[in-house]
C-alpha positions in Angstrom: -2.9 3.8 -22.6 -4.3 7.3 -23.3 -2.8 10.1 -21.2 -6.3 11.1 -19.9 -7.1 7.5 -18.7 -7.1 6.5 -15.0 -4.4 4.0 -14.2 -5.1 1.7 -11.2 -2.0 0.3 -9.5 -3.1 -2.7 -7.3 -1.2 -3.9 -4.3 -3.7 -6.0 -2.4 -4.8 -5.0 1.1 -8.2 -5.5 2.8 -10.0 -3.9 -0.2 -8.9 -6.8 -2.3 -9.2 -9.7 0.2 -11.4 -12.6 1.3 -12.1 -14.0 4.7 -10.2 -17.1 5.7 -12.0 -18.8 8.7 -9.0 -21.1 9.4 -6.9 -18.0 10.0 -9.7 -15.8 11.4 -8.7 -12.9 9.2 -8.9 -11.6 5.7 -6.3 -12.7 3.2 -5.5 -10.8 -0.1 -6.9 -12.5 -3.2 -4.5 -14.2 -5.5 -5.7 -12.0 -8.3 -7.4 -8.6 -7.9 -11.2 -8.3 -8.2 -11.0 -4.5 -8.7 -10.7 -4.5 -12.5 -13.8 -6.5 -12.9 -15.7 -4.4 -10.4 -14.6 -1.0 -11.9 -15.2 -2.1 -15.5 -18.6 -3.5 -14.5 -19.7 0.0 -13.5 -19.7 1.1 -17.1 -18.2 4.5 -16.3 -17.2 6.9 -19.1 -13.5 7.0 -18.1 -10.9 4.8 -19.7 -9.3 2.6 -17.1 -6.1 0.6 -17.1 -4.8 -1.8 -14.3 -1.4 -2.9 -13.2 -1.2 -5.5 -10.4 2.1 -4.9 -8.6 1.5 -7.4 -5.8 -1.3 -8.9 -3.7 -0.3 -8.5 -0.1 -1.4 -7.3 3.3 0.2 -3.9 3.5 2.1 -5.0 6.7 3.9 -7.5 4.4 5.0 -5.0 1.7 8.8 -4.8 1.2 11.0 -2.1 0.0 11.1 -3.8 -3.3 7.3 -3.7 -3.5 7.3 0.0 -2.8 10.0 0.5 -5.5 7.8 -1.4 -7.9 4.9 0.9 -7.2 7.1 3.9 -7.7 8.4 2.3 -11.0 4.8 1.7 -12.2 3.9 5.3 -11.5 7.0 6.6 -13.3 6.5 4.5 -16.4 2.7 5.2 -16.6 1.7 7.6 -19.4 -1.4 8.4 -17.4 -1.6 11.6 -15.4 -4.3 10.1 -13.1 -3.3 7.2 -10.9 -5.2 5.4 -8.1 -3.3 3.0 -5.9 -5.3 0.5 -4.0 -3.5 -0.3 -0.8 -3.9 -1.9 2.6 -4.7 0.6 5.3 -2.1 -0.3 7.8 0.9 1.2 5.9 -0.9 3.4 3.4 0.4 6.6 5.2 3.9 5.2 5.0 3.7 4.5 1.3 2.2 7.9 0.6 5.2 9.5 2.3 7.7 7.2 0.5 6.2 8.2 -2.8 6.3 11.9 -2.0 9.9 11.6 -1.0 11.0 9.5 -4.0 8.8 10.4 -7.0 10.8 12.5 -9.5 7.8 13.9 -11.4 5.1 15.9 -9.6 2.7 16.5 -12.5 0.6 13.4 -11.9 -2.4 13.2 -9.6 -1.8 10.1 -7.4 -4.4 8.9 -4.9 -4.0 6.0 -2.5 -7.2 4.4 -1.3 -8.3 1.2 0.3 -11.0 0.0 2.8 -11.6 -1.4 6.2 -13.9 -4.1 4.9 -13.2 -6.1 1.7 -14.9 -5.0 -1.6 -16.9 -8.2 -1.8 -18.4 -8.0 1.7 -21.8 -6.4 2.4 -21.6 -3.0 4.0 -18.0 -2.5 2.7 -16.6 1.0 2.5 -14.6 0.0 -0.6 -17.2 1.0 -3.2 -17.5 4.5 -1.7 -13.7 4.9 -1.4 -13.2 3.8 -5.0 -15.9 6.1 -6.3 -14.7 9.0 -4.2 -11.1 8.4 -5.5 -12.2 8.3 -9.1 -14.1 11.6 -8.7 -11.2 13.3 -6.9 -8.5 12.1 -9.3 -10.3 14.2 -11.9 -10.4 17.3 -9.7 -7.2 17.5 -7.8 -4.0 18.9 -9.2 -0.7 17.1 -9.3 0.5 15.6 -6.1 0.0 12.6 -3.8 -3.1 12.2 -1.7 -4.8 9.6 0.5 -8.6 9.4 0.0 -10.4 7.6 2.8 -13.6 8.1 4.7 -14.8 10.9 2.4 -11.7 13.1 3.0 -8.6 14.0 1.2 -5.3 13.9 3.2 -1.8 14.9 2.3 1.1 12.4 3.0 2.6 14.5 5.8 -0.6 14.7 7.8 -2.4 11.3 7.3 -2.7 8.7 10.0 -4.9 5.7 10.6 -6.9 5.7 13.9 -7.3 2.0 14.5 -9.5 2.5 17.5 -12.1 4.4 15.3 -11.6 2.5 12.1 -10.9 5.6 10.0 -8.2 8.0 8.9 -7.6 11.4 10.2 -5.1 14.3 10.0 -2.5 14.6 12.8 -3.3 18.3 12.7 -7.0 18.2 13.3 -8.8 17.5 16.6 -11.3 15.1 14.9 
């Protein structure tokens, strides 16, 4: 994998889910659809994909988080995008900030409120925004959701509004 490539680390979440009517909720796909989607865009960047797990983020374990951390640490890429469920995305961003040994990589966590394969999904925008920002931002850990960039220490999900915000802002 070339160092200037973008490495996607996939963990499941709503972005990579389908609707199960028998459970009246979305369920993570058995295999990620994100590689096929990204490669189908015919972008100029070189992309690589590592599927760590395919889970609802509320089901992620300490072992899953350690596996994400390990995937980041062993990646030769300086640009990493982690697709993640929105419920615990802030927690994972803080875990990575606390435990990552190297700080020279640009790491973005993103996801969506509506699965990638659904009409009117926010997933395509969030993925595109993250790809653009991973090329602009310096080393560090960021959450890119709703057209904004958040740092781990400030980000929170506003379930009532269906979007992310900073704990420091009034909006």
